[in-house]
N, C-alpha and C positions, 0 to 999 in steps of 0.2 A: 478489468483482464480478469476472466474466469481459468481459476486453476485446479486441476481435475488430479486425481488421483490414480495413478494406472496399475491398477490390481493387478497385472499380469506380474509384476515386479516382485508380489508379495510371497510367492513362491518358484523358487529357484528353477531354471529350466538347465536339464543338461548337467550346468555346472553344479554340485552340490555343496553347498556350503557345510563346513569340515567339522566345526566346533561351535559351541556355545559362546564363545570369546568371540569367533568371528562374526556370529547373528548378531552380538552386542555393538559390535565395531560398527556393523553395517548400519542399525536402528539408530546409534549415537550420531552419524553423518547424516541421515534424514532429519533426524529431531535439529540438528544445527541448523539444516537447510530451511526446515520448517521454521525456526524461529527469526532467521533472516528474513524469508518473506510476509512474515506476521509483522514482525516487530518493525523491518525497518521500510520494507515498503508498503505497508497499509493493507496487504491481503487480510480482508474481513473472514473471508471463508474459505475453505479447503471442499470442494466437491469430491464426494467419495462413497462408495458401494458399501455396503453391511461389511464386506469381507475385511473392512479396514480394520473392526473393533475385536478381531480374535484370530486374525492373521499368523501364521509359524513361518518362521523361515528353516526353521530345523525340526525332525518331528518333535524336540522335546521343547524348542526355544521360538516364543513370538513375542507379540506385544504384551500379553499380560504376564508373561515371565518379565522380561524387560522390567517393567513395571514394579516388580517386586526383588529385583537385582539388587543387591547388595552393593554392588559396583558401580552400580547406575550415578550420578548426582542426581541429591533430593531436589534441585532447581528443575534440573531438566524433565525428571518424573512431574515434578507438579505441573511445567509447561504443557507437557502431553495429555497429561490428563484434563486440561483447561481445552485443549484443542479438541479432544476427543469428545467432551461434552458440550462445548459452546462454537466452536469453529468449525464444524463440517455440517455443509448440506449433504443430506443424504438423498441417494439416488436408487431407485427401483430397478432393477435389471429387467422385469416383465413388462415396463412402459417403453423398451426400447427394443422390442420383438421385431418391428417392423422392417430393422434397418441392422447393418452391422458394421463391425471396423475389422479387418484381418492384417493383422500385423507379420510382416514379413520374416521370418525366422528358419534364414538357411532355406533348407527344401522345402518348409513346411510352412502356414499358416497357424497364430494363433488369433482368437475371435476376443477383444476385449472391449468390456460395457464403458470403461472409463476414458480409453481411447475414442470410441465412438462420441460419445457426450463431448467431449474435447473438441475433436473434429466439426461436431455443429454450433458447438457454440462460439467456436474460432478461438478456442481457448490456448492453453498448454497444458503438456501432463509434468507431475513430477511423477519420480520414480525410485525405488531402494534399487543399489546397486547390486541387485545377486543375480546378475549376469552379464555379459559382455553388450548383450544389446540395450541394456538400459542406461550405460556408460557414453552413451551417442547423443548430440546436441537435436537430432532428427531420429522420429522415429517412422520408419517408412509403412505404408500399407496402402490397402483396398479397401474405399467405403464403398458400401454394397447396400441398395435400396430399391424399392421398386416403383414406379411410375405410376403416380395415382388415375391417372387417365388408362393408359394403357395395360397398366398391370405389370410391364416389362422390366424386368429385372435392369438396372443401372448400375455400372462400376465405373469407379474411378479411381486413377491412382495418386495417395495424396501423401504427404509429408506432415506429423507432430512436431512442432517445438516440443523438446522436452529439457525438462531441469531435473538436475540429478547431483548438484553438487553446490556449497556457499558461494564458490567462486562465480558462479555462473549469477545467483542471486545481484552479487555486487555489480553485474554489468549489464542487469535488467534494470537497474533504478532509473534510467533516464529515459527508457521506454516509457515505463511504467508511470513515472512524475508527468512529461507529454501526455500519456494518454490522459491521467485522472485531471490533467488542467485542461484538455480541451472538453470533457464533461462534467466540468462544474458548472452545474444551472440555477445553483438558490446561494444565498449566503449560509445556510445551514449546512449544504455539501463545501462549502469554504469551510467554514469551523471545523467541520470532521475529518478534514482533511489537511488541515493547516502544518502538520506537524512533517506530515509526505512534501509537501510542494514549499515549505517555505523553512527548514531546520534552522536557519538562524535568524529565524523571528519567532519571538514570543510573545504571547496576547492576552491581555487583563480578561478576565471573564464577563467584566460588563460589554466586551465586544462584540460577544454571541448574539446577544437581543437586538444587539446594531445593526448587527448585517440581516439576521433574520427578518427584521421589521421593513427594509428597505427592498421592494419587492420587484425594481428596476433592474430589469437585465442589462441596460447603457451601463449603470453604475457600477455594477458586480464584474462587467469585465473590464472598467475601467481602474477600478481597486484589486482587482486579479495582477495588472499588468504592473500596477505600480510597487504592488508589492513584492512580485517576481524582482521588478529591478533593485527593490529594497535589498532583499534578499542576496542578489548575486554581488552588490556591494558589500556589504557584511561579511560575506565570506571570503571573497578576494580581495579588498584591499584591507591591508597590513599597517598603515598609516595612523595621525588619531584622526578625529571624525572631523569631516570638512564638507558643509552642506554644497558645494560648488560642485564637487566631485560626485556627491549622491546624486545632484542633478535634481531635476524636475521642481524647480525654483524653490527646492527647500528651504526653510526661514525660520526664525526662531519669533516668538511675542515681542511686540514692541514692552518699552520699559512702562508705558501706562497701564498696560494689560497685566504685567508682572508684580506693579506693583498696589493694584485695586484687590482688597481682599474678595469682593464678590466675584471678579473675575479671572483670580486666578483659582477660586473655589471650583468653577466648573471644569478646570484643567487639571485637577487633581484626581488620580486614579490608582484602584489598590492592585499590587504587581503580583503575579503568579507566586512570588514568595512572601506575601502577607504585606510586605512594606507599602507604603503610599507614598506617592512623588506627583509634582508637578511635571506635565508633559507641555512644555511649551513649544519643541519644534515640530514642526510639520510642513507636508505639502497637500494639494490641492484636487480636486478633481470636480466636473462638470456634469451637468445633467439638468434635472426638474429642480435643483437644489443646488447653491455652492457648496459644495463637499469639502471636508479636510479629513485627513488622516495624522492623528497628533501620535508623535513616539517619541523614544527616549534612546538615546545612541547607549552601546556599551562597546565601544572598541575592542577595550582590554581584553573582552570576552568572545568578541567577533558575534555580537548579539546584539538585536534592537527591540526593545519592546512596543508592542502597538497596543496605546490604550485609547485610542477614540478612533472609528470611523463612522461618520456622520454628519449632520448639516453643521454648516460654519456656525463655532460659538461667538458668543458676543465680546462685542467689544466696546472701547467708548466711540467708535464710528459707525460699529455695524450692528 
């Protein structure tokens, strides 16, 4: 999902912000929304024009003043510095000179590069609430471009999804998760998005290489669906762990495996907290080989740790 800053919201229209305190509150709310997008929805970068780095809401108060404001929490300042330094993809307005997006603003129009980019990337805008226009779920306007063959001007009425509050971020989560899930194309993609897709699963570090080494798309699809089902079970079920409720023929290893030192060792993995445990519970997946997902349930905390994803581990018979 492409998230693009609506730079028109950086400067108030008609409605004038009356004080530094009001300006501070507007930026505070915007930063809280950004935090939700990046931390909870996995948005890796905000697309923004250079205006973002020096905007002012009043003649005396803008982002730089906010970063120095003693009334702003240090953690919020630190987060915003990270966003400005590492979480922004800059756009240059001169690269979009051949098209235009004009936002309806009462009896006039406002031309916005951010809105244009959001339209062309089929993305969403994010706005600071400096005017009532930017506290709407939709931004209405006209997309104008030149036909490359006839050189005629083409105009299209359009609406953009606009994010302006933290409440909207929570509502977006299902959409973002579904979009991300559908676009996972490699084991590395799965690993990089695991926290967003599977918040009730945690993964041992060793799983990363196991996912990357398996290049079979059919395996990846099966693993994704099984992890999705596991995440739903550990999220929704409040009773003790029951392999029958989990389904997918979940089972544990035989006594012959659990009592054999060498076979046990193959099922021992280091968890994210540094603790080393045996992962005897497992489910299967099929493909070019007989695959296994080994896991350790923690129903008390509604979490399941994934220790291994790969080929069937050795047993007495296999």
